[in-house]
N, C-alpha and C positions, 0 to 999 in steps of 0.2 A: 402371362397372357400374351400370346403371339399376335402378330399382325393379321394372320389368317383367321384367328378366332374373333378378333375385333371386327373384321370385315364380314364374317359370317353372321355375327349378331346384328350388325348394321343392316345387312341384306335382309335378314329375317324381320327386323323392325320396319324397314321400308315396305316390305311385302305385306306385312300385317296392317300397316297404315293404309296402303292402297286398297286392300280388301275391305277395310272398315269404311272407307270413303266411297266405295263403289256403289252401294244402293242410293245414296243421296245424289251423287253425281249423275247416275243413270237416269233417275227420275227428273232431275232438273234439266238434263239435256233433252229428254223427250218432250217435257213440258215446254221448254223454250222453243224447240222446233215447231211444235203444234201452234203455240201462240204466235210465233213469227210468221208461220204460214197463214194463219187467220188474219194477221195484220196486213200481210201483203195482198191477200184476196179482198179485204174490205177497205184498204187504204186508211185504216185507223192507225195513227202514229202516236199513241199515248204511251209514255215511258212507264207509268205506274201499272199499266196493263201487263207488262212483262215482269216487273219487279215483284209485285205483291203476290201473285199466284206462285211464283217460284220459291219465294221465302216461306210461304205457308206450306207448300208441298215439302220443302226441305225439313221443316220442323216436324211435320206429321211423319215423314219417313224416318227421321232421326229417332223419334219415340217408338215407332213400330219395329225398327231394327236394332234397338238398344241391346236386346238379348243376344243377337248375332254378334254385335260388336264386342260385347263383354266376353263371349265365348272365344273369340279370336284373341283378345288380349290375354285371357287366362291360359289358352293353349300355348301362346308364345312364351308367356312367363314360365309356365310349368315345364315346357319342353326345351326351352333354350336358356333362360336366365337361371333358374334354380339348379340345373345340372352344373352350370359353370360356377355357381357359388359354392356348391357342395364339394367340388373337386379342389 
């Protein structure tokens, strides 16, 4: 196994991890922005007001996008890892 092959597998794994994290990060980013805007407009500075909704949203989005994440993992494994094992 050459260095180029190792770097290609690593690049693919990092890209797959980024694509799997994208739905959760996007939802928590938007929700954090909205909550921060509401806190700035109303001058409410409660820490649990930002933490609890983001955690709940992350858990809900995780379970909703579980099939998408599984498909990305399987595509990476079938298209990258298995061909390297079979050669």
